[in-house]
C-alpha positions as CSV (number, residue, x, y, z in Angstrom):
1,M,8.9,3.4,13.6
2,S,7.5,6.9,13.7
3,G,7.9,10.4,12.6
4,I,6.2,13.8,13.0
5,V,4.6,15.8,10.1
6,G,3.5,19.2,11.4
7,A,1.4,18.3,14.4
8,V,0.6,14.8,13.1
9,H,2.5,11.8,14.6
10,V,3.0,9.2,11.8
11,R,3.7,5.7,13.0
12,L,4.4,2.4,11.1
13,R,3.3,-0.9,12.5
14,E,2.7,-4.5,11.3
15,W,-0.7,-5.1,9.7
16,R,-3.2,-6.9,11.9
17,A,-6.1,-9.1,10.9
18,D,-8.5,-6.6,12.5
19,D,-7.3,-3.9,10.0
20,A,-9.2,-5.7,7.2
21,P,-12.1,-3.1,7.3
22,V,-9.7,-0.3,6.7
23,V,-8.1,-2.1,3.8
24,L,-11.5,-2.8,2.2
25,R,-12.5,0.8,2.6
26,A,-9.2,2.0,1.1
27,F,-9.5,-0.2,-2.0
28,R,-13.0,1.1,-2.7
29,A,-11.4,4.5,-3.6
30,P,-11.5,4.8,-7.4
31,D,-7.8,5.5,-7.7
32,L,-6.8,2.5,-5.5
33,R,-9.2,-0.1,-7.0
34,T,-6.6,-1.4,-9.4
35,Q,-3.6,-1.1,-7.1
36,A,-4.0,-4.6,-5.5
37,S,-3.0,-7.8,-7.2
38,W,-6.6,-8.9,-7.2
39,P,-9.9,-7.1,-6.6
40,V,-10.4,-6.3,-2.9
41,V,-14.2,-6.2,-2.7
42,T,-15.0,-8.2,0.5
43,L,-13.6,-8.4,4.0
44,K,-12.2,-11.8,3.0
45,D,-10.3,-10.2,0.1
46,A,-9.0,-7.5,2.5
47,S,-7.9,-10.2,5.0
48,G,-6.2,-12.0,2.1
49,W,-4.4,-8.8,1.1
50,I,-3.0,-8.5,4.6
51,A,-2.0,-12.1,4.8
52,A,-0.4,-12.1,1.3
53,W,2.4,-9.8,2.5
54,R,3.9,-12.5,4.7
55,G,6.9,-13.9,3.0
56,V,6.9,-11.6,-0.1
57,G,8.0,-8.3,1.5
58,H,7.6,-6.0,4.5
59,A,4.3,-4.0,4.6
60,F,3.3,-1.7,7.4
61,A,0.1,0.0,8.3
62,V,0.6,3.8,8.4
63,T,-1.2,5.2,11.5
64,I,-1.9,8.6,13.0
65,E,-3.4,9.5,16.4
66,G,-6.9,10.8,15.9
67,P,-9.7,11.9,18.2
68,E,-10.6,8.2,18.8
69,G,-7.0,6.9,19.2
70,E,-4.9,5.2,16.5
71,Q,-6.3,5.4,13.0
72,V,-4.9,3.4,10.1
73,V,-4.6,5.7,7.1
74,G,-2.3,3.9,4.7
75,N,0.3,1.4,3.7
76,V,4.0,1.5,2.9
77,A,5.9,-1.6,1.8
78,V,9.2,-2.8,0.5
79,S,9.2,-5.9,-1.6
80,R,11.1,-7.5,-4.5
81,L,14.3,-7.7,-2.4
82,D,17.1,-8.9,-4.5
83,E,20.7,-10.1,-4.4
84,H,21.9,-6.5,-5.2
85,D,20.5,-5.2,-1.9
86,S,17.7,-3.5,-3.7
87,G,14.0,-3.3,-2.9
88,W,10.8,-2.0,-4.4
89,V,8.8,0.6,-2.5
90,S,5.1,1.1,-2.7
91,Y,2.6,3.3,-0.7
92,W,-0.9,4.5,-0.5
93,V,-3.0,6.7,1.8
94,V,-6.8,6.7,2.1
95,P,-8.3,9.8,0.4
96,E,-9.4,11.6,3.6
97,A,-5.8,11.6,4.9
98,R,-4.1,12.9,1.7
99,G,-2.4,16.3,1.3
100,R,-1.0,16.3,4.8
101,G,2.5,14.9,4.2
102,I,1.6,11.5,5.7
103,A,2.6,9.4,2.7
104,A,6.0,11.2,2.4
105,A,6.7,10.8,6.1
106,A,5.8,7.1,6.1
107,T,7.8,6.5,2.9
108,G,10.8,8.3,4.4
109,E,10.5,6.3,7.6
110,L,10.2,3.0,5.6
111,A,13.4,4.0,3.7
112,R,15.3,4.6,7.0
113,W,14.1,1.2,8.3
114,A,15.0,-0.6,5.1
115,F,18.5,0.8,5.0
116,G,19.1,0.3,8.7
117,E,17.3,-3.0,9.5
118,L,17.4,-4.8,6.2
119,G,20.8,-3.5,5.1
120,L,19.4,-2.5,1.6
121,Y,21.4,-0.1,-0.5
122,R,18.9,0.9,-3.3
123,L,15.2,1.5,-3.0
124,E,13.2,2.1,-6.2
125,L,9.6,3.2,-6.9
126,E,7.6,4.2,-9.9
127,H,4.5,6.3,-10.3
128,R,2.4,7.2,-13.4
129,V,3.5,10.5,-14.9
130,D,-0.1,11.7,-14.7
131,N,0.1,11.3,-10.9
132,P,1.9,14.4,-9.6
133,A,0.8,13.8,-6.0
134,S,2.7,10.5,-6.0
135,C,5.7,12.3,-7.5
136,R,5.7,14.8,-4.7
137,V,5.6,12.0,-2.1
138,A,8.6,10.3,-3.7
139,T,10.6,13.6,-3.9
140,K,9.8,14.7,-0.4
141,A,10.8,11.2,0.9
142,G,14.3,11.7,-0.7
143,F,13.8,9.6,-3.8
144,R,15.5,11.1,-6.9
145,P,14.0,10.8,-10.4
146,E,15.9,8.5,-12.7
147,G,13.8,8.7,-15.9
148,I,10.6,7.9,-17.7
149,E,9.6,4.4,-18.8
150,R,7.2,4.7,-21.7
151,G,4.1,2.5,-21.7
152,E,5.3,0.6,-18.6
153,F,2.0,0.2,-16.7
154,R,-1.2,-1.2,-18.1
155,H,-4.5,-0.9,-16.2
156,E,-8.0,-2.0,-17.2
157,G,-10.2,1.0,-17.6
158,A,-7.3,3.4,-17.9
159,R,-7.9,6.8,-19.4
160,H,-5.4,6.2,-22.2
161,E,-6.8,4.5,-25.3
162,D,-4.6,1.4,-25.0
163,G,-4.7,1.3,-21.1
164,R,-1.0,2.0,-20.9
165,H,0.7,4.6,-18.8
166,D,4.2,6.1,-18.9
167,V,5.9,6.0,-15.5
168,E,8.6,7.8,-13.8
169,R,11.2,5.9,-11.7
170,H,12.6,7.3,-8.5
171,V,15.5,5.9,-6.5
172,R,17.0,6.5,-3.1
173,L,20.4,5.1,-2.1
174,A,21.6,4.4,1.4
175,T,24.5,6.8,0.7
176,D,22.3,9.7,-0.5
177,P,22.5,12.8,1.6
178,P,19.6,13.4,3.9
179,S,16.6,15.1,2.2
180,P,15.6,18.4,3.8
181,T,12.4,16.8,5.0
182,F,13.8,13.5,6.4
183,P,17.2,12.8,7.9
184,A,19.5,9.9,6.9
185,P,19.0,6.6,8.6
């Protein structure tokens, strides 16, 4: 699966065991440290993160072509598939690749794949309301806001006194018109 953002060719591929160093480096970023189900602090943890996706969802390494060939710069995934043909979307991009439309392109490509290959009808995602960059990714990838869920996320070391964050839910349906940025599947 692939798409083009400006002059950058964004491609999705299966995660490989030799991608563990990229995963480890990504989860060292302050804003990504709490995004894994467990602390990713060693190469073994990173390998476990890659392996843990088998059987629980579909995760893809987001790659771009760089001066030294293919570079893994992020992750997009769909999980929590249910009997209503719905799935849960998540994404991240390493800090040095942000601000270039890569996450939105990858998320849009994942949506096309999930609607086409998995036959899903509804894709959902949430982001903290204090994360406008993630909101832009969701919107550019064709996900429409559905509302705010107060106190939904709790993270250790959060900036809020009780560690809780309000989140905004976004949804994209298979029948939604194409977004201006990404065509329909």
